[in-house]
C-alpha positions in Angstrom: -42.1 -19.3 -31.8 -40.3 -22.0 -29.7 -38.7 -21.4 -26.3 -34.7 -21.1 -26.2 -33.8 -24.4 -24.9 -36.2 -26.3 -27.2 -33.7 -24.7 -30.5 -31.2 -27.6 -31.0 -28.0 -25.7 -31.8 -28.7 -23.4 -28.8 -29.6 -26.1 -26.2 -26.1 -27.9 -27.5 -24.4 -24.5 -26.4 -26.3 -24.3 -23.1 -25.2 -27.8 -22.1 -21.7 -27.3 -23.5 -21.7 -24.6 -20.6 -23.6 -25.8 -18.0 -20.7 -28.8 -18.4 -17.9 -26.6 -18.7 -19.6 -24.0 -15.4 -19.1 -21.1 -17.9 -22.3 -19.3 -17.0 -20.7 -15.6 -17.7 -19.5 -13.9 -20.7 -17.0 -11.0 -21.0 -17.4 -8.0 -23.1 -15.2 -5.5 -22.6 -16.3 -2.0 -23.0 -20.0 -3.2 -23.5 -21.2 -1.1 -20.2 -20.4 1.8 -18.5 -18.0 0.1 -15.7 -17.0 1.5 -12.7 -13.1 0.8 -12.8 -11.2 0.6 -16.6 -10.3 -2.7 -17.9 -6.5 -2.1 -16.9 -7.3 -1.3 -13.5 -9.0 -4.3 -13.1 -6.3 -6.7 -14.5 -3.5 -4.7 -12.2 -6.3 -5.6 -9.0 -6.5 -9.1 -10.2 -2.3 -9.4 -10.5 -2.2 -7.6 -6.8 -4.8 -10.4 -5.9 -2.4 -13.3 -7.1 0.5 -12.0 -5.6 -1.0 -11.6 -2.6 -1.7 -15.3 -2.2 0.9 -17.4 -0.4 2.4 -19.8 -3.0 5.5 -20.3 -4.7 5.0 -18.3 -7.6 3.7 -15.0 -5.7 5.2 -12.9 -3.2 2.1 -13.4 -0.8 0.9 -10.3 1.4 3.0 -8.4 3.5 2.7 -9.3 7.1 3.6 -7.5 10.1 7.0 -7.9 12.1 10.1 -6.2 11.6 11.1 -8.5 8.8 12.0 -6.7 5.7 12.1 -9.7 3.1 8.9 -11.5 3.9 7.4 -13.4 1.4 10.2 -12.6 -1.2 13.2 -14.9 0.2 13.8 -18.0 -1.2 16.2 -21.0 -0.5 19.0 -21.1 -3.1 19.0 -25.1 -2.1 15.6 -26.3 -2.3 13.8 -23.4 -4.0 11.1 -23.0 -1.6 10.2 -20.0 0.4 12.2 -19.5 3.8 10.3 -18.7 6.6 10.2 -16.0 9.1 11.1 -17.0 13.0 11.3 -14.8 16.0 13.7 -15.9 18.9 14.0 -15.4 22.6 12.8 -12.8 24.4 14.2 -9.9 22.3 12.9 -11.6 19.3 15.1 -12.1 17.2 15.0 -12.7 13.4 16.3 -15.5 12.1 15.3 -16.9 8.3 15.1 -20.5 7.7 14.0 -22.9 5.1 11.6 -25.4 6.2 12.5 -28.2 3.9 13.1 -31.5 6.3 10.3 -30.3 8.5 7.9 -32.5 7.8 10.2 -35.9 6.4 12.3 -36.0 10.1 14.9 -38.1 7.7 15.8 -35.3 6.0 18.1 -32.6 7.4 16.9 -29.0 7.1 18.5 -26.4 4.4 19.9 -24.0 6.0 19.0 -20.8 8.2 20.7 -17.4 8.6 20.4 -14.4 10.8 17.8 -12.0 9.2 19.3 -8.9 10.7 22.5 -9.4 8.4 20.3 -10.3 5.6 18.0 -7.3 6.1 21.0 -4.4 6.5 22.4 -6.0 3.3 19.4 -5.5 1.3 18.5 -2.0 2.9 22.0 -1.2 2.4 21.5 -1.7 -1.4 18.0 -0.4 -1.8 19.6 3.1 -0.2 22.1 2.7 -2.9 19.7 2.3 -5.9 17.4 5.1 -4.7 20.3 7.8 -4.6 20.4 9.1 -8.1 16.4 9.2 -8.1 16.4 11.1 -4.8 15.6 14.5 -6.5 13.3 13.2 -8.5 11.3 11.4 -5.5 11.6 15.0 -3.7 10.1 17.0 -6.5 7.5 13.8 -6.5 6.4 14.2 -2.9 5.9 17.8 -3.1 3.7 17.2 -6.0 2.2 14.9 -3.8 1.6 17.0 -1.0 0.4 20.2 -2.7 -2.4 17.8 -4.5 -3.0 16.4 -1.1 -3.6 20.1 0.1 -5.2 20.9 -2.8 -7.8 18.2 -2.1 -8.4 19.3 1.5 -9.1 22.5 0.6 -11.9 21.9 -2.0 -13.2 19.4 0.8 -13.4 22.5 3.5 -14.6 24.7 0.7 -17.6 22.5 0.0 -18.4 21.6 3.5 -18.4 25.8 4.1 -20.8 26.2 0.4 -23.0 23.6 1.7 -23.4 25.1 5.2 -23.9 28.6 3.8 -26.9 26.9 1.5 -28.6 25.6 4.5 -28.3 28.9 6.1 -29.5 30.7 3.1 -32.8 27.8 2.7 -33.3 28.5 6.5 -33.5 32.4 5.8 -35.6 31.9 3.1 -38.1 29.7 5.0 -38.2 32.7 7.9 -39.1 35.4 5.5 -41.9 33.3 4.0 -43.7 32.4 6.8 -47.2 34.5 7.9 -46.6 37.1 11.0 -49.7 35.4 12.6 -47.9 32.2 12.9 -45.5 33.6 16.3 -44.5 29.8 17.0 -43.7 28.6 13.6 -41.7 31.9 13.1 -40.1 31.5 16.0 -38.9 28.1 15.7 -37.6 28.9 11.9 -35.6 32.1 13.5 -34.4 29.8 16.1 -33.2 27.2 13.0 -31.7 30.4 10.8 -29.5 31.7 13.8 -28.5 28.2 14.7 -27.2 27.8 10.7 -25.3 31.0 10.5 -23.9 30.2 13.8 -22.8 27.2 11.8 -21.1 29.1 9.2 -19.1 31.1 11.4 -17.6 28.0 13.5 -16.7 26.6 10.2 -15.2 29.8 8.6 -13.2 30.3 11.5 -12.0 26.7 11.6 -11.6 27.0 7.7 -9.1 30.1 8.4 -7.5 28.2 11.0 -6.7 25.1 8.4 -5.8 27.9 5.6 -3.2 29.3 8.0 -1.4 25.5 9.0 -2.2 24.0 5.5 -2.0 26.5 2.4 -2.8 25.0 -0.9 0.7 25.4 -2.4 4.3 24.8 -0.5 6.4 27.4 -0.1 10.2 27.8 -0.9 11.1 26.9 2.5 9.2 23.8 3.2 9.5 22.3 -0.8 13.9 23.0 0.4 13.1 21.2 3.3 11.4 18.1 1.4 14.5 18.0 -1.0 16.9 18.1 1.7 15.0 15.3 3.8 15.4 13.4 0.2 19.7 13.8 0.3 19.7 12.3 3.8 17.5 8.7 2.6 19.3 6.8 5.1 18.2 9.2 8.2 14.9 8.6 7.1 15.2 4.9 6.6 16.3 4.5 10.1 13.8 7.0 11.4 11.7 6.0 14.1 8.6 7.4 12.0 9.4 5.5 9.2 8.2 1.8 10.3 8.7 -1.3 9.0 5.8 -1.7 6.8 6.9 1.3 5.2 10.7 -0.3 4.4 8.9 -3.4 3.5 6.7 -1.5 0.4 9.5 0.4 -0.8 11.7 -3.0 -0.5 8.8 -4.9 -2.4 8.5 -2.2 -5.2 12.2 -2.5 -6.1 13.2 -6.2 -5.6 11.5 -9.3 -6.6 13.3 -11.7 -5.3 16.2 -12.7 -2.7 18.2 -15.9 -2.9 20.7 -17.3 -0.3 22.9 -20.0 -0.1 25.0 -21.0 3.1 27.6 -22.5 1.6 28.3 -25.4 3.7 28.2 -25.0 7.2 30.6 -22.3 6.9 29.7 -18.1 8.1 29.6 -17.2 3.7 26.6 -16.5 2.3 26.0 -16.0 -1.4 22.7 -13.7 -2.2 21.3 -13.1 -5.2 19.0 -10.1 -5.9 16.5 -10.2 -8.2 15.6 -6.0 -9.2 12.4 -5.4 -10.3 13.8 -4.2 -14.1 15.3 -7.7 -14.4 18.7 -6.6 -13.6 20.3 -9.7 -11.0 22.8 -8.6 -8.4 25.3 -11.1 -6.5 26.8 -10.4 -2.9 28.3 -12.3 -0.1 27.5 -12.2 3.9 28.9 -13.4 6.8 26.4 -14.8 9.0 26.7 -15.4 12.8 28.0 -18.9 13.7 28.2 -20.9 16.6 31.9 -22.9 16.9 35.0 -21.4 15.7 35.4 -24.3 13.5 32.5 -22.9 10.7 
């Protein structure tokens, strides 16, 4: 039988594959996979979105900016850059068109505070009808997380008890004449029993502070917090990263266009569902004539 590479038809296929750098073949659901094909495609889309290029949002970076990666210039279409000025790190958005070619003037720039406040206000307005549903989802997520932690504690306790039982069987199986071996096995048995007692006490304290199910009072507290979304949004425990994550889930793109050199700015918000809302804000200016 001739080898694989000697068959003319197969040799042509191999040559074409090497020419196209196509060294692998994808057969969906042929072998057991770690993740599903849908999960893989979602991961690939997220990787593409995290790339800092024109057609993607880019990765969410540090800083107080709310619109990093999703703010675009309405004049040239380029992504606007985030700047922090002065000792107080004043946020400012600026289009970098014209920085490479010094003969061209820069497009536009504006204060980041007024724009972020507008977007935050619109996001909170959009979340108001879903506040009750969000509170119920948060309560369910909290209960599932507590059940997961409770299962983890019970598995740890089960393993510790199994080790104690095995130490007991080893001690009972030793011959009485082997006093040194019996003494060591007895010490190990007592240590494992002490570990079981310590873990049972820690698990009891955990059950007191973190019951598997939420009480009516705790559910009412979550519901009352969801009714005060602006307070949660501005709370010190809510980080800039949390706010950016919420904005990116609801908003795909924001475009701004300064009307000439005046203080008036046209803002276009493209939401995730495809709806586009248009607004106007007033930016701080340097001269009264603007």
